[in-house]
SENUTOR-954778 format. One record per residue (C-alpha): x, y, z; residue number from 0; residue in three letters. Coordinates in steps of 0.25 Angstrom, whole numbers, plus 5000, padded with zeros to 4 digits. Layout:
<drenkols>
<drenkol x="X" y="Y" z="Z" dovo="NUM" margu="ALA"/>
...
</drenkols>
This chain:
<drenkols>
<drenkol x="4259" y="4851" z="5409" dovo="0" margu="MET"/>
<drenkol x="4274" y="4850" z="5405" dovo="1" margu="ASN"/>
<drenkol x="4277" y="4851" z="5390" dovo="2" margu="LYS"/>
<drenkol x="4279" y="4836" z="5390" dovo="3" margu="SER"/>
<drenkol x="4264" y="4835" z="5395" dovo="4" margu="GLU"/>
<drenkol x="4259" y="4844" z="5383" dovo="5" margu="LEU"/>
<drenkol x="4266" y="4837" z="5372" dovo="6" margu="VAL"/>
<drenkol x="4259" y="4823" z="5379" dovo="7" margu="ASP"/>
<drenkol x="4246" y="4830" z="5379" dovo="8" margu="ALA"/>
<drenkol x="4251" y="4836" z="5363" dovo="9" margu="ILE"/>
<drenkol x="4250" y="4821" z="5360" dovo="10" margu="ALA"/>
<drenkol x="4241" y="4816" z="5366" dovo="11" margu="GLU"/>
<drenkol x="4230" y="4827" z="5360" dovo="12" margu="LYS"/>
<drenkol x="4237" y="4828" z="5347" dovo="13" margu="ALA"/>
<drenkol x="4241" y="4811" z="5344" dovo="14" margu="SER"/>
<drenkol x="4254" y="4816" z="5340" dovo="15" margu="ILE"/>
<drenkol x="4267" y="4810" z="5347" dovo="16" margu="THR"/>
<drenkol x="4274" y="4818" z="5357" dovo="17" margu="LYS"/>
<drenkol x="4286" y="4820" z="5352" dovo="18" margu="LYS"/>
<drenkol x="4274" y="4827" z="5342" dovo="19" margu="ASP"/>
<drenkol x="4268" y="4833" z="5351" dovo="20" margu="ALA"/>
<drenkol x="4280" y="4839" z="5358" dovo="21" margu="ASP"/>
<drenkol x="4286" y="4843" z="5346" dovo="22" margu="ALA"/>
<drenkol x="4275" y="4851" z="5340" dovo="23" margu="VAL"/>
<drenkol x="4275" y="4857" z="5355" dovo="24" margu="LEU"/>
<drenkol x="4289" y="4861" z="5356" dovo="25" margu="THR"/>
<drenkol x="4286" y="4868" z="5342" dovo="26" margu="ALA"/>
<drenkol x="4272" y="4875" z="5346" dovo="27" margu="ALA"/>
<drenkol x="4281" y="4880" z="5356" dovo="28" margu="VAL"/>
<drenkol x="4291" y="4884" z="5350" dovo="29" margu="ASP"/>
<drenkol x="4283" y="4891" z="5339" dovo="30" margu="ALA"/>
<drenkol x="4275" y="4899" z="5350" dovo="31" margu="ILE"/>
<drenkol x="4289" y="4903" z="5356" dovo="32" margu="ILE"/>
<drenkol x="4295" y="4907" z="5343" dovo="33" margu="GLU"/>
<drenkol x="4281" y="4915" z="5339" dovo="34" margu="ALA"/>
<drenkol x="4281" y="4922" z="5352" dovo="35" margu="VAL"/>
<drenkol x="4296" y="4926" z="5352" dovo="36" margu="SER"/>
<drenkol x="4295" y="4934" z="5340" dovo="37" margu="ALA"/>
<drenkol x="4282" y="4943" z="5345" dovo="38" margu="GLY"/>
<drenkol x="4272" y="4934" z="5338" dovo="39" margu="ASP"/>
<drenkol x="4259" y="4931" z="5346" dovo="40" margu="LYS"/>
<drenkol x="4254" y="4917" z="5346" dovo="41" margu="VAL"/>
<drenkol x="4240" y="4914" z="5346" dovo="42" margu="THR"/>
<drenkol x="4233" y="4899" z="5348" dovo="43" margu="LEU"/>
<drenkol x="4219" y="4901" z="5350" dovo="44" margu="VAL"/>
<drenkol x="4213" y="4896" z="5362" dovo="45" margu="GLY"/>
<drenkol x="4227" y="4893" z="5368" dovo="46" margu="PHE"/>
<drenkol x="4232" y="4909" z="5368" dovo="47" margu="GLY"/>
<drenkol x="4243" y="4918" z="5363" dovo="48" margu="THR"/>
<drenkol x="4256" y="4917" z="5366" dovo="49" margu="PHE"/>
<drenkol x="4264" y="4931" z="5364" dovo="50" margu="GLU"/>
<drenkol x="4275" y="4941" z="5367" dovo="51" margu="ALA"/>
<drenkol x="4271" y="4950" z="5378" dovo="52" margu="ARG"/>
<drenkol x="4279" y="4964" z="5381" dovo="53" margu="GLN"/>
<drenkol x="4282" y="4967" z="5394" dovo="54" margu="ARG"/>
<drenkol x="4283" y="4980" z="5398" dovo="55" margu="GLN"/>
<drenkol x="4295" y="4988" z="5407" dovo="56" margu="GLU"/>
<drenkol x="4293" y="4987" z="5421" dovo="57" margu="ARG"/>
<drenkol x="4298" y="4989" z="5436" dovo="58" margu="GLU"/>
<drenkol x="4300" y="4978" z="5447" dovo="59" margu="GLY"/>
<drenkol x="4308" y="4976" z="5460" dovo="60" margu="ARG"/>
<drenkol x="4318" y="4967" z="5463" dovo="61" margu="ASN"/>
<drenkol x="4314" y="4955" z="5473" dovo="62" margu="PRO"/>
<drenkol x="4325" y="4955" z="5481" dovo="63" margu="SER"/>
<drenkol x="4328" y="4972" z="5481" dovo="64" margu="THR"/>
<drenkol x="4314" y="4977" z="5479" dovo="65" margu="GLY"/>
<drenkol x="4322" y="4988" z="5468" dovo="66" margu="LYS"/>
<drenkol x="4314" y="4990" z="5457" dovo="67" margu="PRO"/>
<drenkol x="4319" y="4985" z="5444" dovo="68" margu="ILE"/>
<drenkol x="4316" y="4986" z="5429" dovo="69" margu="LYS"/>
<drenkol x="4308" y="4974" z="5421" dovo="70" margu="ILE"/>
<drenkol x="4313" y="4976" z="5407" dovo="71" margu="PRO"/>
<drenkol x="4302" y="4977" z="5397" dovo="72" margu="ALA"/>
<drenkol x="4302" y="4961" z="5391" dovo="73" margu="THR"/>
<drenkol x="4295" y="4952" z="5381" dovo="74" margu="THR"/>
<drenkol x="4286" y="4939" z="5388" dovo="75" margu="VAL"/>
<drenkol x="4280" y="4929" z="5382" dovo="76" margu="PRO"/>
<drenkol x="4263" y="4928" z="5384" dovo="77" margu="ALA"/>
<drenkol x="4252" y="4917" z="5382" dovo="78" margu="PHE"/>
<drenkol x="4238" y="4922" z="5384" dovo="79" margu="SER"/>
<drenkol x="4227" y="4912" z="5384" dovo="80" margu="ALA"/>
<drenkol x="4217" y="4909" z="5376" dovo="81" margu="GLY"/>
<drenkol x="4204" y="4909" z="5377" dovo="82" margu="LYS"/>
<drenkol x="4201" y="4894" z="5376" dovo="83" margu="LEU"/>
<drenkol x="4215" y="4892" z="5383" dovo="84" margu="PHE"/>
<drenkol x="4206" y="4902" z="5396" dovo="85" margu="LYS"/>
<drenkol x="4192" y="4897" z="5396" dovo="86" margu="GLU"/>
<drenkol x="4198" y="4881" z="5399" dovo="87" margu="LYS"/>
<drenkol x="4209" y="4887" z="5407" dovo="88" margu="VAL"/>
<drenkol x="4198" y="4893" z="5415" dovo="89" margu="ALA"/>
<drenkol x="4183" y="4891" z="5410" dovo="90" margu="PRO"/>
<drenkol x="4174" y="4901" z="5413" dovo="91" margu="ALA"/>
<drenkol x="4166" y="4903" z="5425" dovo="92" margu="LYS"/>
<drenkol x="4155" y="4897" z="5417" dovo="93" margu="GLU"/>
<drenkol x="4158" y="4886" z="5411" dovo="94" margu="GLU"/>
<drenkol x="4163" y="4881" z="5424" dovo="95" margu="THR"/>
<drenkol x="4151" y="4883" z="5431" dovo="96" margu="GLU"/>
<drenkol x="4140" y="4875" z="5418" dovo="97" margu="GLU"/>
<drenkol x="4151" y="4863" z="5418" dovo="98" margu="LYS"/>
<drenkol x="4148" y="4862" z="5434" dovo="99" margu="GLU"/>
<drenkol x="4135" y="4862" z="5436" dovo="100" margu="GLU"/>
<drenkol x="4133" y="4851" z="5423" dovo="101" margu="LYS"/>
<drenkol x="4147" y="4843" z="5433" dovo="102" margu="ALA"/>
<drenkol x="4134" y="4848" z="5443" dovo="103" margu="THR"/>
<drenkol x="4123" y="4844" z="5435" dovo="104" margu="LYS"/>
<drenkol x="4130" y="4829" z="5429" dovo="105" margu="THR"/>
<drenkol x="4134" y="4824" z="5443" dovo="106" margu="LYS"/>
<drenkol x="4117" y="4826" z="5450" dovo="107" margu="ALA"/>
<drenkol x="4115" y="4820" z="5437" dovo="108" margu="LYS"/>
<drenkol x="4123" y="4807" z="5442" dovo="109" margu="ALA"/>
<drenkol x="4118" y="4807" z="5456" dovo="110" margu="LYS"/>
<drenkol x="4105" y="4805" z="5452" dovo="111" margu="LYS"/>
</drenkols>
């Protein structure tokens, strides 16, 4: 899904115009970027957390020569998915098995 598809989905779910949905999405993304770049953590309960993380200096290798090089320390943006988001993407094994059992029982009843 790209930005325009996301704007369409937001407009439909919130019953607003695409122009308004685009403005809201742009404002939200800008606010998150500004907060994280200022060193703040942005937590959207159920969705996840955006934050800046420090990467330590490390040693890497130049792929063409194989010589070791130092990769400097840096700050990178990071996202950690929240519990509800994780559960939607990868439901617990028990829940999946229960849904499969119900579907099997429903199909068996339909055949009778």
